[in-house]
N, C-alpha and C positions, 0 to 999 in steps of 0.2 A: 809556397816555396817547397820544392822537393829536396829531400836530404838523401844523400847516398847511404847505402847500407853500412859502409865503412864508418861514416860519421855517426850514424845512429848507434853503431856498436861502441864507438868511443864514448859517446854521451852516456850510454847505458852503464859502461864500466865506471865512469866518473860518478854517476849517480849512486851506484852500489858502494863505492868507496866512501862517499859522503854519508850515506845512511849507516854504514857499519862503523864509522869513526865516532859516532855519538855526538856529532856536532849539530844534528837536526833536532829542532824543538817543535813539538806539536801542542797546541793549546786546544783542548777538547771541551766545548761548551755542551752541557747536558742538563736535562730536566730529570730529577730523580723519579718522577712518576711515569716517564715515557719508556715503554718497552723497547722502542727503537734506540733510545740512548743506552739501554742495557745491552742490547745486541752490539751496538757500535763500540761500547767499552770492551766487550769480549774480543771483538775483531782487532782493536788497537792493542790490547794486552797481548794477544798472540803474536801480532806483528812485531811488537816491541822486543819480544824474546829473540826473534830472528834477526831483526834489523838494527837493534840497539839505538833507539832514539829517546830523547827526553820527552816525557809526557806530563803535561800540567793539566789537572782537572779543574774546570771552572763551572760550578753549578749555577743555574739560572732558573727562573720561574716562568715557564712557557705560558701558563694560564694567565699570568699578569700581562704578558706581552700581547696575547690574543685579546684580552679585555681592552687594553689600551688602544689597540688598532682596530677594534670592532670585528675581529674574526671569530668564527665559531670553531670549536674543536671538531675534527672530522667525525668523531663518534656520535656527535649530536645530530648529524644528518644521516637518515636511515641508509641510503645507498652507500655513502662513504663509510659508515660504521660497519656495514656488512663486508665491504671490500677490505677494510682495515683488519678485521679478524682473519680473513683469508690470507692477506699479505703478511701479517705477523707470523702466522703458523708456517707459511712458505719460507719466510726469511729465517725463522728459527731452525728449520730443517736444513736449509741451504748452508748456513754458517755453523751448524752443529752447536747451537746454543740452547740449552734446555730452558723452557719457560714454565712457570707455575704461578699459582696465586700466592700472594704474601700470607704468611701465617699471622694470626691475630694475637 
């Protein structure tokens, strides 16, 4: 279905009003050891300042889910692990989120 530009414009305006009214709720599921969760939290935190939505944080254990479903973490497979490091650094630069090793 094709929409006219006028209709798209009106929908966009309504969407903006909805976000700025504070009536939007986002539930963010994250794993505390996942660097992508860390990047995602920064992205949502910055967006929240501009768009004014409610953000609920829900931690979960991705390792437990992977074990239950028989999946392996990407880092455990050499090719995926190598790409994961590349993608993580690229995402960090793109979203301007500093990454570092946790202090002991």
